[in-house]
C-alpha positions as CSV (number, residue, x, y, z in Angstrom):
1,M,4.0,45.6,32.8
2,F,2.2,47.8,30.6
3,M,4.9,47.6,28.2
4,A,5.5,43.8,28.2
5,L,1.6,43.9,27.4
6,L,2.1,46.4,24.7
7,M,5.9,45.0,23.1
8,Q,2.8,41.7,22.8
9,G,0.4,43.3,21.0
10,S,2.5,45.0,18.8
11,A,4.3,41.9,17.0
12,S,3.9,41.1,13.7
13,A,1.5,38.0,12.9
14,P,3.1,35.1,11.3
15,P,4.0,34.4,8.4
16,V,1.1,32.9,6.3
17,P,1.6,29.2,5.8
18,K,3.2,28.1,2.1
19,M,1.4,25.9,0.3
20,G,3.0,22.8,-0.9
21,P,1.6,21.0,-4.5
22,A,-1.9,20.3,-5.6
23,P,-3.0,16.9,-4.4
24,P,-2.9,14.4,-7.1
25,V,-6.3,14.2,-9.5
26,G,-7.6,10.3,-10.2
27,D,-6.4,7.1,-9.0
28,Q,-5.7,8.4,-5.2
29,V,-5.4,4.9,-3.6
30,P,-4.1,1.5,-6.1
31,I,-6.0,-0.4,-3.7
32,D,-9.4,-0.1,-5.2
33,G,-8.9,-1.8,-8.3
34,S,-8.1,-4.8,-5.8
35,I,-10.6,-4.5,-3.7
36,W,-12.8,-7.6,-4.7
37,I,-10.0,-9.7,-4.1
38,L,-9.5,-8.6,-0.7
39,I,-13.0,-9.4,0.4
40,I,-13.1,-12.8,-1.5
41,A,-10.0,-13.8,0.2
42,A,-11.4,-12.3,3.6
43,I,-14.3,-14.0,3.5
44,I,-12.4,-17.6,2.2
45,I,-9.9,-16.8,5.3
46,G,-13.3,-16.4,7.3
47,V,-15.0,-19.6,6.7
48,Y,-12.2,-21.3,6.4
49,H,-11.1,-20.1,10.1
50,F,-14.6,-21.3,11.5
51,H,-14.2,-24.7,9.7
52,T,-11.5,-25.3,11.6
53,L,-12.9,-23.9,14.9
54,K,-16.6,-26.2,14.3
55,K,-13.7,-29.3,13.9
56,K,-12.0,-28.7,17.2
57,M,-15.5,-27.9,18.9
58,Q,-16.6,-31.8,17.2
59,K,-13.6,-33.3,18.2
60,A,-13.7,-31.8,21.9
61,D,-17.0,-33.4,22.4
């Protein structure tokens, strides 16, 4: 058992991980330029959804 512990302790350290290329600098996400269009589209879709829901509720009454 002593030899097993001795062998575990004397094992070489794992190799140092290699670094990949550096992360890009500048515009990292292309969606940033069109975020306002997406927000406006989401608002329009939400208003449409609640408008049709309101119409269905009034029709049910």
